[in-house]
C-alpha positions as YAML, in Angstrom:
chain: A
units: angstrom
residues:
- id: 1
  name: MET
  ca: [0.00, 0.00, 0.00]
- id: 2
  name: ARG
  ca: [1.60, 3.27, -1.14]
- id: 3
  name: LEU
  ca: [0.84, 6.37, 0.92]
- id: 4
  name: GLU
  ca: [1.34, 9.64, -0.94]
- id: 5
  name: LYS
  ca: [1.83, 13.15, 0.45]
- id: 6
  name: CYS
  ca: [-0.42, 16.06, -0.45]
- id: 7
  name: TRP
  ca: [1.49, 18.60, -2.54]
- id: 8
  name: PHE
  ca: [-0.16, 21.55, -0.77]
- id: 9
  name: CYS
  ca: [-0.54, 20.63, 2.92]
- id: 10
  name: SER
  ca: [1.81, 17.60, 3.21]
- id: 11
  name: SER
  ca: [-0.78, 15.33, 4.82]
- id: 12
  name: THR
  ca: [-0.89, 11.64, 3.89]
- id: 13
  name: ILE
  ca: [-3.18, 10.47, 1.09]
- id: 14
  name: TYR
  ca: [-4.45, 6.92, 1.33]
- id: 15
  name: PRO
  ca: [-5.18, 4.82, -1.77]
- id: 16
  name: GLY
  ca: [-8.47, 5.74, -3.43]
- id: 17
  name: HIS
  ca: [-8.59, 9.19, -1.83]
- id: 18
  name: GLY
  ca: [-7.75, 12.67, -3.02]
- id: 19
  name: ILE
  ca: [-7.37, 14.35, -6.39]
- id: 20
  name: GLN
  ca: [-4.55, 14.05, -8.89]
- id: 21
  name: PHE
  ca: [-3.61, 16.85, -11.28]
- id: 22
  name: VAL
  ca: [-1.20, 16.24, -14.16]
- id: 23
  name: ARG
  ca: [0.34, 19.31, -15.73]
- id: 24
  name: ASN
  ca: [1.29, 19.56, -19.44]
- id: 25
  name: ASP
  ca: [4.92, 18.78, -18.64]
- id: 26
  name: ALA
  ca: [3.82, 15.48, -17.00]
- id: 27
  name: LYS
  ca: [4.44, 16.76, -13.43]
- id: 28
  name: ILE
  ca: [1.98, 15.06, -11.06]
- id: 29
  name: PHE
  ca: [0.38, 16.98, -8.18]
- id: 30
  name: ARG
  ca: [-1.60, 15.02, -5.59]
- id: 31
  name: PHE
  ca: [-4.07, 16.68, -3.22]
- id: 32
  name: CYS
  ca: [-5.71, 15.19, -0.16]
- id: 33
  name: ARG
  ca: [-8.98, 17.15, -0.48]
- id: 34
  name: SER
  ca: [-10.68, 19.77, -2.61]
- id: 35
  name: LYS
  ca: [-9.56, 22.53, -0.23]
- id: 36
  name: CYS
  ca: [-5.92, 21.92, -1.18]
- id: 37
  name: HIS
  ca: [-6.77, 21.56, -4.87]
- id: 38
  name: LYS
  ca: [-8.69, 24.86, -4.92]
- id: 39
  name: ASN
  ca: [-5.87, 26.69, -3.13]
- id: 40
  name: PHE
  ca: [-3.42, 25.29, -5.69]
- id: 41
  name: LYS
  ca: [-5.64, 26.47, -8.57]
- id: 42
  name: MET
  ca: [-5.79, 29.93, -6.95]
- id: 43
  name: LYS
  ca: [-1.95, 29.89, -7.07]
- id: 44
  name: ARG
  ca: [-1.60, 30.29, -3.32]
- id: 45
  name: ASN
  ca: [1.77, 29.69, -1.74]
- id: 46
  name: PRO
  ca: [1.60, 26.88, 0.88]
- id: 47
  name: ARG
  ca: [4.29, 28.68, 2.93]
- id: 48
  name: LYS
  ca: [1.93, 31.64, 3.40]
- id: 49
  name: VAL
  ca: [-1.25, 29.68, 4.22]
- id: 50
  name: LYS
  ca: [-1.34, 29.22, 8.00]
- id: 51
  name: TRP
  ca: [-2.84, 25.73, 8.22]
- id: 52
  name: THR
  ca: [-0.23, 24.00, 6.02]
- id: 53
  name: LYS
  ca: [2.79, 22.04, 7.18]
- id: 54
  name: ALA
  ca: [5.07, 24.28, 5.09]
- id: 55
  name: TYR
  ca: [3.88, 27.39, 6.97]
- id: 56
  name: ARG
  ca: [4.44, 25.73, 10.34]
- id: 57
  name: ARG
  ca: [7.98, 24.72, 9.37]
- id: 58
  name: VAL
  ca: [8.94, 28.12, 7.91]
- id: 59
  name: HIS
  ca: [7.66, 29.99, 10.98]
- id: 60
  name: GLY
  ca: [9.32, 27.69, 13.53]
- id: 61
  name: LYS
  ca: [6.15, 26.02, 14.79]
- id: 62
  name: ASP
  ca: [7.28, 22.50, 13.84]
- id: 63
  name: MET
  ca: [10.67, 20.82, 13.85]
- id: 64
  name: THR
  ca: [12.44, 21.17, 10.52]
- id: 65
  name: GLN
  ca: [15.70, 19.28, 10.93]
- id: 66
  name: ASP
  ca: [15.82, 15.98, 12.71]
- id: 67
  name: SER
  ca: [17.43, 12.64, 11.95]
- id: 68
  name: THR
  ca: [14.10, 10.83, 12.46]
- id: 69
  name: PHE
  ca: [12.68, 12.53, 9.33]
- id: 70
  name: GLU
  ca: [15.24, 10.62, 7.27]
- id: 71
  name: PHE
  ca: [13.23, 7.41, 7.80]
- id: 72
  name: GLU
  ca: [10.04, 8.91, 6.34]
- id: 73
  name: ARG
  ca: [11.74, 10.08, 3.16]
- id: 74
  name: LYS
  ca: [10.51, 8.59, -0.11]
- id: 75
  name: ARG
  ca: [13.08, 6.44, -1.89]
- id: 76
  name: ASN
  ca: [12.65, 5.60, -5.56]
- id: 77
  name: ARG
  ca: [15.38, 2.96, -5.74]
- id: 78
  name: PRO
  ca: [14.08, -0.57, -5.15]
- id: 79
  name: GLU
  ca: [15.95, -2.67, -2.60]
- id: 80
  name: ARG
  ca: [16.39, -6.42, -2.55]
- id: 81
  name: TYR
  ca: [14.24, -8.07, 0.11]
- id: 82
  name: ASP
  ca: [16.16, -9.26, 3.16]
- id: 83
  name: ARG
  ca: [14.19, -10.96, 5.91]
- id: 84
  name: ASN
  ca: [16.61, -9.99, 8.71]
- id: 85
  name: LEU
  ca: [16.69, -6.38, 7.57]
- id: 86
  name: ALA
  ca: [12.89, -6.21, 7.42]
- id: 87
  name: GLU
  ca: [12.66, -7.69, 10.92]
- id: 88
  name: ASN
  ca: [15.15, -5.16, 12.30]
- id: 89
  name: VAL
  ca: [13.30, -2.29, 10.63]
- id: 90
  name: LEU
  ca: [9.98, -3.39, 12.14]
- id: 91
  name: LYS
  ca: [11.61, -3.56, 15.59]
- id: 92
  name: ALA
  ca: [13.17, -0.11, 15.16]
- id: 93
  name: ILE
  ca: [9.97, 1.68, 14.10]
- id: 94
  name: PRO
  ca: [8.48, 2.01, 17.64]
- id: 95
  name: LYS
  ca: [11.81, 3.22, 19.02]
- id: 96
  name: ILE
  ca: [12.13, 5.84, 16.29]
- id: 97
  name: ASP
  ca: [8.55, 7.00, 16.87]
- id: 98
  name: LYS
  ca: [9.23, 7.33, 20.60]
- id: 99
  name: ILE
  ca: [12.37, 9.39, 19.92]
- id: 100
  name: ARG
  ca: [10.55, 11.64, 17.44]
- id: 101
  name: VAL
  ca: [7.65, 12.26, 19.85]
- id: 102
  name: SER
  ca: [10.00, 13.15, 22.70]
- id: 103
  name: ARG
  ca: [11.94, 15.56, 20.46]
- id: 104
  name: GLU
  ca: [8.72, 17.20, 19.27]
- id: 105
  name: GLU
  ca: [7.60, 17.65, 22.89]
- id: 106
  name: ARG
  ca: [10.95, 19.20, 23.78]
- id: 107
  name: HIS
  ca: [10.71, 21.53, 20.76]
- id: 108
  name: HIS
  ca: [7.18, 22.58, 21.80]
- id: 109
  name: LYS
  ca: [8.30, 23.12, 25.40]
- id: 110
  name: ASN
  ca: [11.19, 25.35, 24.27]
- id: 111
  name: ARG
  ca: [8.82, 27.32, 22.03]
- id: 112
  name: MET
  ca: [6.38, 27.95, 24.87]
- id: 113
  name: LYS
  ca: [9.06, 28.73, 27.47]
- id: 114
  name: GLY
  ca: [8.40, 32.48, 27.90]
- id: 115
  name: LYS
  ca: [4.68, 32.28, 27.23]
- id: 116
  name: LYS
  ca: [3.50, 32.12, 30.86]
- id: 117
  name: GLU
  ca: [5.48, 35.20, 31.98]
- id: 118
  name: LYS
  ca: [4.32, 37.12, 28.91]
- id: 119
  name: LEU
  ca: [0.67, 36.30, 29.65]
- id: 120
  name: GLN
  ca: [1.12, 37.40, 33.28]
- id: 121
  name: ARG
  ca: [2.70, 40.71, 32.22]
- id: 122
  name: GLU
  ca: [-0.18, 41.33, 29.78]
- id: 123
  name: ALA
  ca: [-2.73, 40.54, 32.49]
- id: 124
  name: VAL
  ca: [-1.07, 42.96, 34.94]
- id: 125
  name: ARG
  ca: [-0.96, 45.68, 32.27]
- id: 126
  name: GLU
  ca: [-4.63, 45.15, 31.45]
- id: 127
  name: LEU
  ca: [-5.52, 45.25, 35.15]
- id: 128
  name: GLU
  ca: [-3.61, 48.52, 35.57]
- id: 129
  name: GLN
  ca: [-5.44, 50.08, 32.64]
- id: 130
  name: GLY
  ca: [-8.89, 48.92, 33.73]
- id: 131
  name: ILE
  ca: [-8.56, 49.18, 37.53]
- id: 132
  name: SER
  ca: [-11.66, 51.39, 37.64]
- id: 133
  name: LEU
  ca: [-13.69, 48.45, 36.33]
- id: 134
  name: VAL
  ca: [-12.51, 46.24, 39.18]
- id: 135
  name: LYS
  ca: [-12.60, 48.75, 42.07]
- id: 136
  name: ALA
  ca: [-15.41, 51.18, 42.79]
- id: 137
  name: PRO
  ca: [-14.62, 54.86, 41.99]
- id: 138
  name: SER
  ca: [-15.22, 55.87, 45.61]
- id: 139
  name: VAL
  ca: [-12.51, 53.41, 46.79]
- id: 140
  name: LEU
  ca: [-10.10, 54.80, 44.21]
- id: 141
  name: GLN
  ca: [-10.67, 58.36, 45.49]
- id: 142
  name: GLU
  ca: [-10.07, 57.32, 49.11]
- id: 143
  name: ASP
  ca: [-6.90, 55.31, 48.41]
- id: 144
  name: PRO
  ca: [-4.75, 57.01, 45.74]
- id: 145
  name: SER
  ca: [-2.19, 54.17, 45.80]
- id: 146
  name: LEU
  ca: [-4.59, 52.06, 43.71]
- id: 147
  name: THR
  ca: [-4.46, 54.47, 40.79]
- id: 148
  name: LEU
  ca: [-1.60, 55.14, 38.45]
- id: 149
  name: PRO
  ca: [0.30, 58.40, 39.02]
- id: 150
  name: LYS
  ca: [-0.87, 61.26, 36.81]
- id: 151
  name: ILE
  ca: [1.77, 63.21, 34.96]
- id: 152
  name: LYS
  ca: [1.23, 66.92, 34.40]
- id: 153
  name: VAL
  ca: [2.88, 68.50, 31.40]
- id: 154
  name: LYS
  ca: [3.21, 72.25, 31.03]
- id: 155
  name: VAL
  ca: [2.75, 73.66, 27.57]
- id: 156
  name: SER
  ca: [4.41, 76.99, 26.95]
- id: 157
  name: GLN
  ca: [2.53, 79.78, 25.23]
- id: 158
  name: GLN
  ca: [5.13, 80.03, 22.44]
- id: 159
  name: GLN
  ca: [4.57, 76.46, 21.26]
- id: 160
  name: SER
  ca: [0.82, 76.92, 21.09]
- id: 161
  name: GLU
  ca: [1.25, 80.07, 18.94]
- id: 162
  name: GLU
  ca: [3.66, 78.27, 16.62]
- id: 163
  name: ASN
  ca: [1.15, 75.49, 16.01]
- id: 164
  name: HIS
  ca: [-1.49, 77.85, 14.55]
- id: 165
  name: PRO
  ca: [0.10, 79.16, 11.33]
- id: 166
  name: MET
  ca: [-2.65, 77.38, 9.38]
- id: 167
  name: GLU
  ca: [-5.02, 80.32, 9.80]
- id: 168
  name: GLU
  ca: [-4.34, 82.75, 6.99]
...
């Protein structure tokens, strides 16, 4: 059973599924669903469409370089069948999957490292801006420490005159 990859989104296409487009120069494009085929016909770039695998790789969302990807690569050269080799490959597949999953988790963890602190800083900033929504105005007037300090800026008379040359 040969599993193909979608040209647009890189998902797997099982036999009997998807759409195949053959260009005049005999280049074959396979698509997993009509969504990918329509985006291809609209000449969209898969690296700029957010839900594709290419976008996720270009923008650092997924791992791009890893030795475990070498096993998934398509090889066009036929190999002579060797029972021992096939047995060893079947034993190695779960180990390789386990390694790939752990590396993907580590990559995701490194990507999300500063996320919690950033969310906390944003929450504090939002709370500072909207403190009047949380506390009653009378409490804010009684305790000035709850409000942000107000800055007074003096504007000189000369600057205000210079800003009105528009009137002619």
